[in-house]
mmCIF entry with sequence, helices, sheets and N, C-alpha, C, O atoms, coordinates in Angstrom:
data_MODEL
# 
_entry.id   MODEL 
# 
_entity.id                         1 
_entity.type                       polymer 
_entity.pdbx_number_of_molecules   1 
# 
_entity_poly.entity_id                      1 
_entity_poly.type                           'polypeptide(L)' 
_entity_poly.nstd_linkage                   no 
_entity_poly.nstd_monomer                   no 
_entity_poly.pdbx_seq_one_letter_code       MRRYVKELQMHVTFFTKSIEILKKFLIDKLNGFNLKSRRPKEVPQKC 
_entity_poly.pdbx_seq_one_letter_code_can   MRRYVKELQMHVTFFTKSIEILKKFLIDKLNGFNLKSRRPKEVPQKC 
_entity_poly.pdbx_strand_id                 A 
# 
loop_
_entity_poly_seq.entity_id 
_entity_poly_seq.num 
_entity_poly_seq.mon_id 
_entity_poly_seq.hetero 
1 1  MET n 
1 2  ARG n 
1 3  ARG n 
1 4  TYR n 
1 5  VAL n 
1 6  LYS n 
1 7  GLU n 
1 8  LEU n 
1 9  GLN n 
1 10 MET n 
1 11 HIS n 
1 12 VAL n 
1 13 THR n 
1 14 PHE n 
1 15 PHE n 
1 16 THR n 
1 17 LYS n 
1 18 SER n 
1 19 ILE n 
1 20 GLU n 
1 21 ILE n 
1 22 LEU n 
1 23 LYS n 
1 24 LYS n 
1 25 PHE n 
1 26 LEU n 
1 27 ILE n 
1 28 ASP n 
1 29 LYS n 
1 30 LEU n 
1 31 ASN n 
1 32 GLY n 
1 33 PHE n 
1 34 ASN n 
1 35 LEU n 
1 36 LYS n 
1 37 SER n 
1 38 ARG n 
1 39 ARG n 
1 40 PRO n 
1 41 LYS n 
1 42 GLU n 
1 43 VAL n 
1 44 PRO n 
1 45 GLN n 
1 46 LYS n 
1 47 CYS n 
# 
_struct_asym.id          A 
_struct_asym.entity_id   1 
# 
_struct_conf.conf_type_id            HELX_P 
_struct_conf.id                      HELX_P1 
_struct_conf.pdbx_PDB_helix_id       AA1 
_struct_conf.beg_label_comp_id       ARG 
_struct_conf.beg_label_asym_id       A 
_struct_conf.beg_label_seq_id        2 
_struct_conf.pdbx_beg_PDB_ins_code   ? 
_struct_conf.end_label_comp_id       ARG 
_struct_conf.end_label_asym_id       A 
_struct_conf.end_label_seq_id        38 
_struct_conf.pdbx_end_PDB_ins_code   ? 
_struct_conf.beg_auth_comp_id        ARG 
_struct_conf.beg_auth_asym_id        A 
_struct_conf.beg_auth_seq_id         2 
_struct_conf.end_auth_comp_id        ARG 
_struct_conf.end_auth_asym_id        A 
_struct_conf.end_auth_seq_id         38 
_struct_conf.pdbx_PDB_helix_class    1 
_struct_conf.details                 ? 
_struct_conf.pdbx_PDB_helix_length   37 
# 
_struct_conf_type.id          HELX_P 
_struct_conf_type.criteria    ? 
_struct_conf_type.reference   ? 
# 
loop_
_atom_site.group_PDB 
_atom_site.id 
_atom_site.type_symbol 
_atom_site.label_atom_id 
_atom_site.label_alt_id 
_atom_site.label_comp_id 
_atom_site.label_asym_id 
_atom_site.label_entity_id 
_atom_site.label_seq_id 
_atom_site.pdbx_PDB_ins_code 
_atom_site.Cartn_x 
_atom_site.Cartn_y 
_atom_site.Cartn_z 
_atom_site.occupancy 
_atom_site.B_iso_or_equiv 
_atom_site.pdbx_formal_charge 
_atom_site.auth_seq_id 
_atom_site.auth_comp_id 
_atom_site.auth_asym_id 
_atom_site.auth_atom_id 
_atom_site.pdbx_PDB_model_num 
ATOM 1   N N  . MET A 1 1  ? -117.783 -106.623 49.663 1.00 0.00 ? 1  MET A N  1 
ATOM 2   C CA . MET A 1 1  ? -117.441 -107.869 50.355 1.00 0.00 ? 1  MET A CA 1 
ATOM 3   C C  . MET A 1 1  ? -118.347 -108.062 51.574 1.00 0.00 ? 1  MET A C  1 
ATOM 4   O O  . MET A 1 1  ? -118.820 -109.166 51.844 1.00 0.00 ? 1  MET A O  1 
ATOM 5   N N  . ARG A 1 2  ? -118.574 -106.985 52.292 1.00 0.00 ? 2  ARG A N  1 
ATOM 6   C CA . ARG A 1 2  ? -119.407 -107.083 53.485 1.00 0.00 ? 2  ARG A CA 1 
ATOM 7   C C  . ARG A 1 2  ? -120.820 -107.528 53.115 1.00 0.00 ? 2  ARG A C  1 
ATOM 8   O O  . ARG A 1 2  ? -121.442 -108.336 53.805 1.00 0.00 ? 2  ARG A O  1 
ATOM 9   N N  . ARG A 1 3  ? -121.302 -106.979 52.012 1.00 0.00 ? 3  ARG A N  1 
ATOM 10  C CA . ARG A 1 3  ? -122.645 -107.316 51.546 1.00 0.00 ? 3  ARG A CA 1 
ATOM 11  C C  . ARG A 1 3  ? -122.734 -108.817 51.252 1.00 0.00 ? 3  ARG A C  1 
ATOM 12  O O  . ARG A 1 3  ? -123.721 -109.471 51.590 1.00 0.00 ? 3  ARG A O  1 
ATOM 13  N N  . TYR A 1 4  ? -121.708 -109.337 50.629 1.00 0.00 ? 4  TYR A N  1 
ATOM 14  C CA . TYR A 1 4  ? -121.672 -110.759 50.290 1.00 0.00 ? 4  TYR A CA 1 
ATOM 15  C C  . TYR A 1 4  ? -121.757 -111.603 51.563 1.00 0.00 ? 4  TYR A C  1 
ATOM 16  O O  . TYR A 1 4  ? -122.479 -112.598 51.615 1.00 0.00 ? 4  TYR A O  1 
ATOM 17  N N  . VAL A 1 5  ? -121.013 -111.192 52.580 1.00 0.00 ? 5  VAL A N  1 
ATOM 18  C CA . VAL A 1 5  ? -121.027 -111.933 53.848 1.00 0.00 ? 5  VAL A CA 1 
ATOM 19  C C  . VAL A 1 5  ? -122.426 -111.901 54.456 1.00 0.00 ? 5  VAL A C  1 
ATOM 20  O O  . VAL A 1 5  ? -122.911 -112.909 54.970 1.00 0.00 ? 5  VAL A O  1 
ATOM 21  N N  . LYS A 1 6  ? -123.069 -110.739 54.395 1.00 0.00 ? 6  LYS A N  1 
ATOM 22  C CA . LYS A 1 6  ? -124.428 -110.630 54.947 1.00 0.00 ? 6  LYS A CA 1 
ATOM 23  C C  . LYS A 1 6  ? -125.370 -111.573 54.212 1.00 0.00 ? 6  LYS A C  1 
ATOM 24  O O  . LYS A 1 6  ? -126.172 -112.272 54.831 1.00 0.00 ? 6  LYS A O  1 
ATOM 25  N N  . GLU A 1 7  ? -125.266 -111.587 52.897 1.00 0.00 ? 7  GLU A N  1 
ATOM 26  C CA . GLU A 1 7  ? -126.125 -112.482 52.107 1.00 0.00 ? 7  GLU A CA 1 
ATOM 27  C C  . GLU A 1 7  ? -125.870 -113.930 52.508 1.00 0.00 ? 7  GLU A C  1 
ATOM 28  O O  . GLU A 1 7  ? -126.806 -114.713 52.672 1.00 0.00 ? 7  GLU A O  1 
ATOM 29  N N  . LEU A 1 8  ? -124.612 -114.271 52.662 1.00 0.00 ? 8  LEU A N  1 
ATOM 30  C CA . LEU A 1 8  ? -124.240 -115.635 53.032 1.00 0.00 ? 8  LEU A CA 1 
ATOM 31  C C  . LEU A 1 8  ? -124.849 -115.989 54.391 1.00 0.00 ? 8  LEU A C  1 
ATOM 32  O O  . LEU A 1 8  ? -125.403 -117.075 54.565 1.00 0.00 ? 8  LEU A O  1 
ATOM 33  N N  . GLN A 1 9  ? -124.743 -115.074 55.343 1.00 0.00 ? 9  GLN A N  1 
ATOM 34  C CA . GLN A 1 9  ? -125.316 -115.325 56.669 1.00 0.00 ? 9  GLN A CA 1 
ATOM 35  C C  . GLN A 1 9  ? -126.815 -115.559 56.564 1.00 0.00 ? 9  GLN A C  1 
ATOM 36  O O  . GLN A 1 9  ? -127.358 -116.461 57.200 1.00 0.00 ? 9  GLN A O  1 
ATOM 37  N N  . MET A 1 10 ? -127.484 -114.732 55.749 1.00 0.00 ? 10 MET A N  1 
ATOM 38  C CA . MET A 1 10 ? -128.927 -114.889 55.572 1.00 0.00 ? 10 MET A CA 1 
ATOM 39  C C  . MET A 1 10 ? -129.244 -116.277 55.034 1.00 0.00 ? 10 MET A C  1 
ATOM 40  O O  . MET A 1 10 ? -130.138 -116.961 55.534 1.00 0.00 ? 10 MET A O  1 
ATOM 41  N N  . HIS A 1 11 ? -128.504 -116.683 54.012 1.00 0.00 ? 11 HIS A N  1 
ATOM 42  C CA . HIS A 1 11 ? -128.751 -117.992 53.410 1.00 0.00 ? 11 HIS A CA 1 
ATOM 43  C C  . HIS A 1 11 ? -128.504 -119.104 54.422 1.00 0.00 ? 11 HIS A C  1 
ATOM 44  O O  . HIS A 1 11 ? -129.267 -120.068 54.493 1.00 0.00 ? 11 HIS A O  1 
ATOM 45  N N  . VAL A 1 12 ? -127.439 -118.967 55.203 1.00 0.00 ? 12 VAL A N  1 
ATOM 46  C CA . VAL A 1 12 ? -127.105 -120.009 56.183 1.00 0.00 ? 12 VAL A CA 1 
ATOM 47  C C  . VAL A 1 12 ? -128.198 -120.110 57.242 1.00 0.00 ? 12 VAL A C  1 
ATOM 48  O O  . VAL A 1 12 ? -128.615 -121.210 57.602 1.00 0.00 ? 12 VAL A O  1 
ATOM 49  N N  . THR A 1 13 ? -128.664 -118.964 57.742 1.00 0.00 ? 13 THR A N  1 
ATOM 50  C CA . THR A 1 13 ? -129.708 -119.011 58.769 1.00 0.00 ? 13 THR A CA 1 
ATOM 51  C C  . THR A 1 13 ? -130.982 -119.614 58.195 1.00 0.00 ? 13 THR A C  1 
ATOM 52  O O  . THR A 1 13 ? -131.646 -120.412 58.856 1.00 0.00 ? 13 THR A O  1 
ATOM 53  N N  . PHE A 1 14 ? -131.322 -119.237 56.978 1.00 0.00 ? 14 PHE A N  1 
ATOM 54  C CA . PHE A 1 14 ? -132.518 -119.788 56.334 1.00 0.00 ? 14 PHE A CA 1 
ATOM 55  C C  . PHE A 1 14 ? -132.384 -121.299 56.191 1.00 0.00 ? 14 PHE A C  1 
ATOM 56  O O  . PHE A 1 14 ? -133.325 -122.048 56.449 1.00 0.00 ? 14 PHE A O  1 
ATOM 57  N N  . PHE A 1 15 ? -131.196 -121.731 55.775 1.00 0.00 ? 15 PHE A N  1 
ATOM 58  C CA . PHE A 1 15 ? -130.932 -123.157 55.570 1.00 0.00 ? 15 PHE A CA 1 
ATOM 59  C C  . PHE A 1 15 ? -131.089 -123.924 56.884 1.00 0.00 ? 15 PHE A C  1 
ATOM 60  O O  . PHE A 1 15 ? -131.756 -124.957 56.936 1.00 0.00 ? 15 PHE A O  1 
ATOM 61  N N  . THR A 1 16 ? -130.467 -123.403 57.942 1.00 0.00 ? 16 THR A N  1 
ATOM 62  C CA . THR A 1 16 ? -130.543 -124.103 59.232 1.00 0.00 ? 16 THR A CA 1 
ATOM 63  C C  . THR A 1 16 ? -131.974 -124.129 59.741 1.00 0.00 ? 16 THR A C  1 
ATOM 64  O O  . THR A 1 16 ? -132.416 -125.132 60.302 1.00 0.00 ? 16 THR A O  1 
ATOM 65  N N  . LYS A 1 17 ? -132.703 -123.034 59.552 1.00 0.00 ? 17 LYS A N  1 
ATOM 66  C CA . LYS A 1 17 ? -134.104 -122.987 59.997 1.00 0.00 ? 17 LYS A CA 1 
ATOM 67  C C  . LYS A 1 17 ? -134.927 -124.033 59.265 1.00 0.00 ? 17 LYS A C  1 
ATOM 68  O O  . LYS A 1 17 ? -135.713 -124.758 59.874 1.00 0.00 ? 17 LYS A O  1 
ATOM 69  N N  . SER A 1 18 ? -134.741 -124.103 57.955 1.00 0.00 ? 18 SER A N  1 
ATOM 70  C CA . SER A 1 18 ? -135.526 -125.072 57.179 1.00 0.00 ? 18 SER A CA 1 
ATOM 71  C C  . SER A 1 18 ? -135.155 -126.495 57.591 1.00 0.00 ? 18 SER A C  1 
ATOM 72  O O  . SER A 1 18 ? -136.015 -127.376 57.614 1.00 0.00 ? 18 SER A O  1 
ATOM 73  N N  . ILE A 1 19 ? -133.898 -126.722 57.913 1.00 0.00 ? 19 ILE A N  1 
ATOM 74  C CA . ILE A 1 19 ? -133.480 -128.067 58.347 1.00 0.00 ? 19 ILE A CA 1 
ATOM 75  C C  . ILE A 1 19 ? -134.160 -128.404 59.672 1.00 0.00 ? 19 ILE A C  1 
ATOM 76  O O  . ILE A 1 19 ? -134.634 -129.524 59.861 1.00 0.00 ? 19 ILE A O  1 
ATOM 77  N N  . GLU A 1 20 ? -134.210 -127.438 60.589 1.00 0.00 ? 20 GLU A N  1 
ATOM 78  C CA . GLU A 1 20 ? -134.875 -127.677 61.875 1.00 0.00 ? 20 GLU A CA 1 
ATOM 79  C C  . GLU A 1 20 ? -136.338 -128.032 61.645 1.00 0.00 ? 20 GLU A C  1 
ATOM 80  O O  . GLU A 1 20 ? -136.853 -128.984 62.232 1.00 0.00 ? 20 GLU A O  1 
ATOM 81  N N  . ILE A 1 21 ? -137.012 -127.254 60.780 1.00 0.00 ? 21 ILE A N  1 
ATOM 82  C CA . ILE A 1 21 ? -138.430 -127.508 60.491 1.00 0.00 ? 21 ILE A CA 1 
ATOM 83  C C  . ILE A 1 21 ? -138.601 -128.899 59.897 1.00 0.00 ? 21 ILE A C  1 
ATOM 84  O O  . ILE A 1 21 ? -139.515 -129.636 60.265 1.00 0.00 ? 21 ILE A O  1 
ATOM 85  N N  . LEU A 1 22 ? -137.708 -129.249 58.972 1.00 0.00 ? 22 LEU A N  1 
ATOM 86  C CA . LEU A 1 22 ? -137.783 -130.574 58.340 1.00 0.00 ? 22 LEU A CA 1 
ATOM 87  C C  . LEU A 1 22 ? -137.605 -131.669 59.381 1.00 0.00 ? 22 LEU A C  1 
ATOM 88  O O  . LEU A 1 22 ? -138.319 -132.672 59.364 1.00 0.00 ? 22 LEU A O  1 
ATOM 89  N N  . LYS A 1 23 ? -136.650 -131.476 60.289 1.00 0.00 ? 23 LYS A N  1 
ATOM 90  C CA . LYS A 1 23 ? -136.407 -132.490 61.322 1.00 0.00 ? 23 LYS A CA 1 
ATOM 91  C C  . LYS A 1 23 ? -137.648 -132.677 62.173 1.00 0.00 ? 23 LYS A C  1 
ATOM 92  O O  . LYS A 1 23 ? -138.073 -133.804 62.428 1.00 0.00 ? 23 LYS A O  1 
ATOM 93  N N  . LYS A 1 24 ? -138.234 -131.559 62.616 1.00 0.00 ? 24 LYS A N  1 
ATOM 94  C CA . LYS A 1 24 ? -139.448 -131.642 63.439 1.00 0.00 ? 24 LYS A CA 1 
ATOM 95  C C  . LYS A 1 24 ? -140.547 -132.365 62.679 1.00 0.00 ? 24 LYS A C  1 
ATOM 96  O O  . LYS A 1 24 ? -141.229 -133.231 63.228 1.00 0.00 ? 24 LYS A O  1 
ATOM 97  N N  . PHE A 1 25 ? -140.713 -132.004 61.415 1.00 0.00 ? 25 PHE A N  1 
ATOM 98  C CA . PHE A 1 25 ? -141.760 -132.606 60.589 1.00 0.00 ? 25 PHE A CA 1 
ATOM 99  C C  . PHE A 1 25 ? -141.544 -134.113 60.480 1.00 0.00 ? 25 PHE A C  1 
ATOM 100 O O  . PHE A 1 25 ? -142.482 -134.894 60.634 1.00 0.00 ? 25 PHE A O  1 
ATOM 101 N N  . LEU A 1 26 ? -140.299 -134.515 60.211 1.00 0.00 ? 26 LEU A N  1 
ATOM 102 C CA . LEU A 1 26 ? -140.003 -135.944 60.061 1.00 0.00 ? 26 LEU A CA 1 
ATOM 103 C C  . LEU A 1 26 ? -140.239 -136.685 61.369 1.00 0.00 ? 26 LEU A C  1 
ATOM 104 O O  . LEU A 1 26 ? -140.793 -137.784 61.370 1.00 0.00 ? 26 LEU A O  1 
ATOM 105 N N  . ILE A 1 27 ? -139.823 -136.087 62.487 1.00 0.00 ? 27 ILE A N  1 
ATOM 106 C CA . ILE A 1 27 ? -140.013 -136.738 63.787 1.00 0.00 ? 27 ILE A CA 1 
ATOM 107 C C  . ILE A 1 27 ? -141.501 -136.898 64.067 1.00 0.00 ? 27 ILE A C  1 
ATOM 108 O O  . ILE A 1 27 ? -141.938 -137.948 64.537 1.00 0.00 ? 27 ILE A O  1 
ATOM 109 N N  . ASP A 1 28 ? -142.284 -135.853 63.776 1.00 0.00 ? 28 ASP A N  1 
ATOM 110 C CA . ASP A 1 28 ? -143.737 -135.944 63.978 1.00 0.00 ? 28 ASP A CA 1 
ATOM 111 C C  . ASP A 1 28 ? -144.315 -137.053 63.113 1.00 0.00 ? 28 ASP A C  1 
ATOM 112 O O  . ASP A 1 28 ? -145.139 -137.842 63.575 1.00 0.00 ? 28 ASP A O  1 
ATOM 113 N N  . LYS A 1 29 ? -143.885 -137.112 61.866 1.00 0.00 ? 29 LYS A N  1 
ATOM 114 C CA . LYS A 1 29 ? -144.386 -138.148 60.956 1.00 0.00 ? 29 LYS A CA 1 
ATOM 115 C C  . LYS A 1 29 ? -144.060 -139.534 61.505 1.00 0.00 ? 29 LYS A C  1 
ATOM 116 O O  . LYS A 1 29 ? -144.914 -140.420 61.529 1.00 0.00 ? 29 LYS A O  1 
ATOM 117 N N  . LEU A 1 30 ? -142.816 -139.708 61.945 1.00 0.00 ? 30 LEU A N  1 
ATOM 118 C CA . LEU A 1 30 ? -142.400 -141.016 62.463 1.00 0.00 ? 30 LEU A CA 1 
ATOM 119 C C  . LEU A 1 30 ? -143.203 -141.372 63.707 1.00 0.00 ? 30 LEU A C  1 
ATOM 120 O O  . LEU A 1 30 ? -143.640 -142.513 63.857 1.00 0.00 ? 30 LEU A O  1 
ATOM 121 N N  . ASN A 1 31 ? -143.400 -140.406 64.599 1.00 0.00 ? 31 ASN A N  1 
ATOM 122 C CA . ASN A 1 31 ? -144.181 -140.671 65.806 1.00 0.00 ? 31 ASN A CA 1 
ATOM 123 C C  . ASN A 1 31 ? -145.595 -141.092 65.445 1.00 0.00 ? 31 ASN A C  1 
ATOM 124 O O  . ASN A 1 31 ? -146.120 -142.056 66.003 1.00 0.00 ? 31 ASN A O  1 
ATOM 125 N N  . GLY A 1 32 ? -146.208 -140.384 64.523 1.00 0.00 ? 32 GLY A N  1 
ATOM 126 C CA . GLY A 1 32 ? -147.566 -140.720 64.095 1.00 0.00 ? 32 GLY A CA 1 
ATOM 127 C C  . GLY A 1 32 ? -147.610 -142.112 63.491 1.00 0.00 ? 32 GLY A C  1 
ATOM 128 O O  . GLY A 1 32 ? -148.536 -142.881 63.747 1.00 0.00 ? 32 GLY A O  1 
ATOM 129 N N  . PHE A 1 33 ? -146.611 -142.429 62.692 1.00 0.00 ? 33 PHE A N  1 
ATOM 130 C CA . PHE A 1 33 ? -146.566 -143.745 62.048 1.00 0.00 ? 33 PHE A CA 1 
ATOM 131 C C  . PHE A 1 33 ? -146.428 -144.840 63.100 1.00 0.00 ? 33 PHE A C  1 
ATOM 132 O O  . PHE A 1 33 ? -147.093 -145.872 63.020 1.00 0.00 ? 33 PHE A O  1 
ATOM 133 N N  . ASN A 1 34 ? -145.560 -144.611 64.088 1.00 0.00 ? 34 ASN A N  1 
ATOM 134 C CA . ASN A 1 34 ? -145.370 -145.604 65.145 1.00 0.00 ? 34 ASN A CA 1 
ATOM 135 C C  . ASN A 1 34 ? -146.660 -145.798 65.927 1.00 0.00 ? 34 ASN A C  1 
ATOM 136 O O  . ASN A 1 34 ? -147.026 -146.926 66.258 1.00 0.00 ? 34 ASN A O  1 
ATOM 137 N N  . LEU A 1 35 ? -147.347 -144.705 66.222 1.00 0.00 ? 35 LEU A N  1 
ATOM 138 C CA . LEU A 1 35 ? -148.612 -144.807 66.958 1.00 0.00 ? 35 LEU A CA 1 
ATOM 139 C C  . LEU A 1 35 ? -149.613 -145.617 66.154 1.00 0.00 ? 35 LEU A C  1 
ATOM 140 O O  . LEU A 1 35 ? -150.305 -146.478 66.696 1.00 0.00 ? 35 LEU A O  1 
ATOM 141 N N  . LYS A 1 36 ? -149.685 -145.341 64.867 1.00 0.00 ? 36 LYS A N  1 
ATOM 142 C CA . LYS A 1 36 ? -150.647 -146.046 64.011 1.00 0.00 ? 36 LYS A CA 1 
ATOM 143 C C  . LYS A 1 36 ? -150.317 -147.533 63.933 1.00 0.00 ? 36 LYS A C  1 
ATOM 144 O O  . LYS A 1 36 ? -151.212 -148.373 64.021 1.00 0.00 ? 36 LYS A O  1 
ATOM 145 N N  . SER A 1 37 ? -149.048 -147.859 63.769 1.00 0.00 ? 37 SER A N  1 
ATOM 146 C CA . SER A 1 37 ? -148.669 -149.267 63.581 1.00 0.00 ? 37 SER A CA 1 
ATOM 147 C C  . SER A 1 37 ? -148.795 -150.044 64.889 1.00 0.00 ? 37 SER A C  1 
ATOM 148 O O  . SER A 1 37 ? -148.958 -151.264 64.872 1.00 0.00 ? 37 SER A O  1 
ATOM 149 N N  . ARG A 1 38 ? -148.721 -149.345 66.022 1.00 0.00 ? 38 ARG A N  1 
ATOM 150 C CA . ARG A 1 38 ? -148.810 -150.035 67.305 1.00 0.00 ? 38 ARG A CA 1 
ATOM 151 C C  . ARG A 1 38 ? -150.224 -150.528 67.580 1.00 0.00 ? 38 ARG A C  1 
ATOM 152 O O  . ARG A 1 38 ? -150.432 -151.677 67.969 1.00 0.00 ? 38 ARG A O  1 
ATOM 153 N N  . ARG A 1 39 ? -151.187 -149.642 67.370 1.00 0.00 ? 39 ARG A N  1 
ATOM 154 C CA . ARG A 1 39 ? -152.568 -150.026 67.698 1.00 0.00 ? 39 ARG A CA 1 
ATOM 155 C C  . ARG A 1 39 ? -153.507 -149.701 66.541 1.00 0.00 ? 39 ARG A C  1 
ATOM 156 O O  . ARG A 1 39 ? -154.234 -148.709 66.595 1.00 0.00 ? 39 ARG A O  1 
ATOM 157 N N  . PRO A 1 40 ? -153.500 -150.517 65.509 1.00 0.00 ? 40 PRO A N  1 
ATOM 158 C CA . PRO A 1 40 ? -154.375 -150.244 64.363 1.00 0.00 ? 40 PRO A CA 1 
ATOM 159 C C  . PRO A 1 40 ? -155.815 -150.684 64.595 1.00 0.00 ? 40 PRO A C  1 
ATOM 160 O O  . PRO A 1 40 ? -156.730 -150.154 63.965 1.00 0.00 ? 40 PRO A O  1 
ATOM 161 N N  . LYS A 1 41 ? -156.031 -151.656 65.501 1.00 0.00 ? 41 LYS A N  1 
ATOM 162 C CA . LYS A 1 41 ? -157.379 -152.198 65.680 1.00 0.00 ? 41 LYS A CA 1 
ATOM 163 C C  . LYS A 1 41 ? -158.201 -151.363 66.655 1.00 0.00 ? 41 LYS A C  1 
ATOM 164 O O  . LYS A 1 41 ? -159.430 -151.361 66.589 1.00 0.00 ? 41 LYS A O  1 
ATOM 165 N N  . GLU A 1 42 ? -157.521 -150.647 67.570 1.00 0.00 ? 42 GLU A N  1 
ATOM 166 C CA . GLU A 1 42 ? -158.257 -149.859 68.560 1.00 0.00 ? 42 GLU A CA 1 
ATOM 167 C C  . GLU A 1 42 ? -158.921 -148.639 67.928 1.00 0.00 ? 42 GLU A C  1 
ATOM 168 O O  . GLU A 1 42 ? -159.973 -148.188 68.381 1.00 0.00 ? 42 GLU A O  1 
ATOM 169 N N  . VAL A 1 43 ? -158.298 -148.116 66.887 1.00 0.00 ? 43 VAL A N  1 
ATOM 170 C CA . VAL A 1 43 ? -158.821 -146.890 66.275 1.00 0.00 ? 43 VAL A CA 1 
ATOM 171 C C  . VAL A 1 43 ? -160.053 -147.215 65.440 1.00 0.00 ? 43 VAL A C  1 
ATOM 172 O O  . VAL A 1 43 ? -159.974 -148.009 64.503 1.00 0.00 ? 43 VAL A O  1 
ATOM 173 N N  . PRO A 1 44 ? -161.182 -146.614 65.769 1.00 0.00 ? 44 PRO A N  1 
ATOM 174 C CA . PRO A 1 44 ? -162.397 -146.852 64.974 1.00 0.00 ? 44 PRO A CA 1 
ATOM 175 C C  . PRO A 1 44 ? -162.301 -146.153 63.629 1.00 0.00 ? 44 PRO A C  1 
ATOM 176 O O  . PRO A 1 44 ? -162.047 -144.950 63.571 1.00 0.00 ? 44 PRO A O  1 
ATOM 177 N N  . GLN A 1 45 ? -162.499 -146.890 62.559 1.00 0.00 ? 45 GLN A N  1 
ATOM 178 C CA . GLN A 1 45 ? -162.390 -146.305 61.223 1.00 0.00 ? 45 GLN A CA 1 
ATOM 179 C C  . GLN A 1 45 ? -163.762 -145.875 60.728 1.00 0.00 ? 45 GLN A C  1 
ATOM 180 O O  . GLN A 1 45 ? -164.700 -146.671 60.670 1.00 0.00 ? 45 GLN A O  1 
ATOM 181 N N  . LYS A 1 46 ? -163.857 -144.593 60.369 1.00 0.00 ? 46 LYS A N  1 
ATOM 182 C CA . LYS A 1 46 ? -165.123 -144.068 59.850 1.00 0.00 ? 46 LYS A CA 1 
ATOM 183 C C  . LYS A 1 46 ? -165.032 -143.961 58.340 1.00 0.00 ? 46 LYS A C  1 
ATOM 184 O O  . LYS A 1 46 ? -164.151 -143.284 57.810 1.00 0.00 ? 46 LYS A O  1 
ATOM 185 N N  . CYS A 1 47 ? -165.937 -144.624 57.656 1.00 0.00 ? 47 CYS A N  1 
ATOM 186 C CA . CYS A 1 47 ? -165.922 -144.581 56.195 1.00 0.00 ? 47 CYS A CA 1 
ATOM 187 C C  . CYS A 1 47 ? -166.875 -143.507 55.685 1.00 0.00 ? 47 CYS A C  1 
ATOM 188 O O  . CYS A 1 47 ? -167.002 -143.318 54.476 1.00 0.00 ? 47 CYS A O  1 
# 
């Protein structure tokens, strides 16, 4: 039983960590998107 609880704790911590990473990633993506949509003409595009 104790082993099962340990496994569960491991899974829960992994889950929460991945959620935190996902949140950070999404926030970064949204920030980048907002920056791009705000000033699209100022950024020089290199082809």
